C-alpha positions as CSV (number, residue, x, y, z in Angstrom):
1,M,0.1,0.0,0.0
2,M,2.9,2.3,0.9
3,Y,4.5,1.8,-2.6
4,I,1.2,2.6,-4.2
5,I,1.0,6.0,-2.2
6,L,4.5,6.9,-3.0
7,A,3.9,6.0,-6.9
8,S,0.9,8.2,-6.9
9,L,2.5,11.0,-5.4
10,V,5.7,10.9,-7.8
11,C,3.2,10.5,-10.5
12,G,1.4,13.7,-9.6
13,I,4.3,15.5,-9.7
14,L,5.4,14.5,-12.9
15,S,2.2,15.1,-14.3
16,G,1.7,18.6,-12.7
17,Y,5.3,19.6,-13.9
18,F,5.1,18.1,-17.5
19,I,1.7,17.2,-18.5
20,L,-1.4,18.8,-17.0
21,P,-2.5,22.5,-18.3
22,L,-2.7,25.2,-16.0
23,G,-6.5,25.4,-16.4
24,I,-6.8,22.0,-14.9
25,I,-4.3,22.8,-12.1
26,S,-6.1,25.8,-10.8
27,N,-9.4,23.5,-10.3
28,L,-7.5,20.6,-8.7
29,D,-8.6,22.1,-5.1
30,K,-12.3,21.7,-6.5
31,I,-11.8,18.0,-7.6
32,A,-9.9,16.8,-4.7
33,S,-12.5,18.4,-2.2
34,F,-15.1,16.2,-4.5
35,A,-13.2,13.4,-4.3
36,L,-12.5,13.6,-0.8
37,N,-16.1,14.0,0.1
38,L,-16.8,10.9,-2.1
39,L,-14.5,8.7,-0.2
40,I,-15.7,9.9,3.3
41,L,-19.3,9.2,2.1
42,S,-18.4,5.8,1.1
43,V,-16.7,5.6,4.4
44,G,-19.9,6.7,6.3
45,I,-21.9,4.2,4.1
46,D,-19.9,1.4,5.5
47,L,-19.9,2.6,8.9
48,G,-23.8,2.8,8.8
49,R,-24.2,-0.7,7.5
50,N,-21.9,-2.2,10.6
51,K,-24.0,-1.6,13.2
52,E,-22.0,-3.6,15.9
53,V,-19.6,-1.1,15.8
54,F,-21.9,1.4,17.3
55,Y,-22.5,-0.9,20.0
56,S,-18.9,-1.5,20.8
57,I,-17.9,2.0,20.9
58,K,-20.9,2.7,23.4
59,E,-19.6,-0.1,25.7
60,T,-16.0,1.6,25.5
61,G,-17.4,4.6,26.9
62,F,-15.0,7.4,28.1
63,K,-11.9,5.2,27.3
64,I,-12.1,6.4,23.8
65,L,-11.0,9.8,25.0
66,L,-7.5,8.2,26.0
67,I,-6.6,8.3,22.2
68,P,-7.0,12.0,21.5
69,A,-5.5,12.6,25.0
70,S,-2.5,10.4,24.2
71,I,-2.0,12.3,20.8
72,I,-2.1,15.8,22.4
73,A,0.2,14.5,24.9
74,G,2.8,13.1,22.1
75,S,2.6,16.0,19.9
76,L,3.2,18.7,22.6
77,F,6.1,16.4,24.0
78,G,7.5,16.5,20.5
79,G,7.0,20.4,20.0
80,F,8.9,20.7,23.6
81,I,11.6,18.6,22.1
82,A,11.8,20.6,18.9
83,T,12.3,23.9,20.8
84,L,15.1,22.3,22.6
85,I,16.9,21.3,19.4
86,Y,16.3,24.4,17.2
87,G,16.6,27.0,20.1
88,M,12.8,28.4,19.5
89,P,10.5,29.8,22.2
90,I,8.8,27.0,24.0
91,N,5.3,28.6,23.8
92,L,5.8,28.8,19.9
93,G,7.1,24.9,19.6
94,L,4.0,24.0,21.6
95,A,1.8,26.0,19.4
96,I,3.0,24.9,16.3
97,S,2.8,21.3,17.5
98,S,-0.9,21.8,18.8
99,G,-1.8,22.2,14.9
100,F,-2.2,18.3,15.2
101,G,-1.7,18.3,11.2
102,W,-4.4,20.8,10.4
103,Y,-2.0,23.1,8.4
104,S,-4.4,25.6,6.9
105,L,-6.0,26.7,10.2
106,S,-2.7,26.5,12.4
107,G,-0.6,28.2,9.9
108,V,-3.2,31.1,9.4
109,I,-3.6,31.6,13.3
110,L,0.2,31.4,14.2
111,S,0.5,34.2,10.9
112,N,-1.9,36.6,12.5
113,I,-0.9,36.2,16.1
114,S,3.1,36.0,15.5
115,G,3.8,36.6,11.9
116,P,4.5,35.2,8.6
117,E,7.6,33.4,9.9
118,A,5.6,31.5,12.6
119,G,2.8,30.9,10.3
120,T,5.2,29.3,7.5
121,I,6.9,26.9,10.1
122,A,3.4,25.8,11.5
123,F,2.1,25.2,8.1
124,L,5.0,23.4,6.6
125,T,5.4,21.4,10.0
126,N,1.7,20.0,9.7
127,V,1.7,19.5,6.1
128,F,4.8,17.1,6.5
129,R,3.0,15.4,9.7
130,E,0.1,14.6,6.9
131,L,2.5,13.3,4.4
132,I,4.3,11.4,7.2
133,A,0.8,9.7,8.3
134,V,-0.1,9.0,4.7
135,L,3.2,6.7,4.6
136,T,3.1,5.4,8.0
137,I,-0.4,4.6,8.6
138,P,-0.3,1.3,6.6
139,F,2.8,0.0,8.3
140,L,1.3,0.9,11.8
141,A,-2.0,-1.0,11.2
142,K,-0.2,-3.7,9.8
143,N,2.8,-4.0,12.3
144,L,1.6,-2.7,15.6
145,N,-2.4,-2.4,15.9
146,H,-5.1,-0.5,14.2
147,L,-5.4,2.2,17.0
148,T,-1.8,3.3,16.7
149,A,-2.5,3.8,13.0
150,I,-4.5,6.8,13.9
151,S,-1.9,8.6,16.0
152,P,0.0,10.1,13.1
153,A,-3.1,11.5,11.4
154,G,-4.0,13.8,14.3
155,A,-6.9,16.1,13.4
156,T,-6.9,14.8,9.7
157,S,-8.3,11.2,11.2
158,M,-11.7,12.5,10.6
159,D,-11.4,13.7,7.0
160,T,-8.2,13.4,4.6
161,T,-6.6,10.3,6.2
162,L,-9.9,8.5,7.2
163,P,-10.1,6.8,3.7
164,L,-6.9,5.5,4.2
165,I,-7.5,4.5,8.1
166,S,-10.4,2.7,6.5
167,E,-8.2,0.6,4.1
168,A,-5.8,-0.1,6.4
169,T,-8.0,-1.1,9.5
170,D,-11.4,-2.2,10.5
171,S,-14.9,-0.4,11.0
172,K,-14.4,0.0,14.5
173,T,-11.1,1.9,14.3
174,V,-12.6,4.2,11.6
175,L,-15.2,5.5,14.0
176,V,-12.8,5.7,16.4
177,S,-10.6,7.7,13.9
178,F,-13.6,9.9,13.2
179,I,-14.4,10.8,16.8
180,N,-10.7,11.6,17.2
181,G,-10.2,13.9,14.2
182,A,-13.2,15.6,15.6
183,I,-12.0,16.2,19.1
184,L,-8.6,17.5,17.8
185,S,-10.1,19.6,15.1
186,S,-12.2,21.2,17.5
187,L,-9.3,21.9,19.9
188,V,-6.8,23.3,17.2
189,P,-8.5,27.0,17.4
190,I,-8.3,26.9,21.1
191,L,-5.0,25.5,21.7
192,V,-2.9,27.2,19.3
193,P,-3.5,30.8,20.6
194,L,-3.5,29.6,24.2
195,L,-0.4,27.9,24.0
196,F,1.2,30.8,22.1
197,N,0.1,33.2,24.8
198,L,1.9,31.0,27.6
199,K,5.0,33.1,28.8
């Protein structure tokens, strides 16, 4: 699966550079959004048909919150370590890492409150997080366990990486992944400015 993803990425780069006219490239956002929504619809249909998943999630109860809590702790710890390595302010490192992969929002928030340099770093950091998630989700699902495969996705586990998680895991994990993404996505606009304003 990872080889297919890498091959698709390389083919996309080559197509964008050599083949596709600018008229199509300017509409790629709309095409990608349509394709993503179609994939999420198909995942939703699959979940809706598997009613046992909802019962097992209900039985799990509040334990399901351990996954986003662990992802938050791990992301913030990684942000703290990055501040030590790169000599940046701790509040900035924590704010960047609390984007949880949502590069468009975290980049904009930090651009507004700290300037374009911080916004660019946040944007690139979270873009790379999503790329790493795309490459590692199949490996983690196969070699560790399904719930671990959610962690690199962060906030994107409810949208852009959800179809990949669906293919690499099972229906219960997909539902947990969606809940995880919803929780993390709702926390990004709160945590990024909150952590940045810590002095």
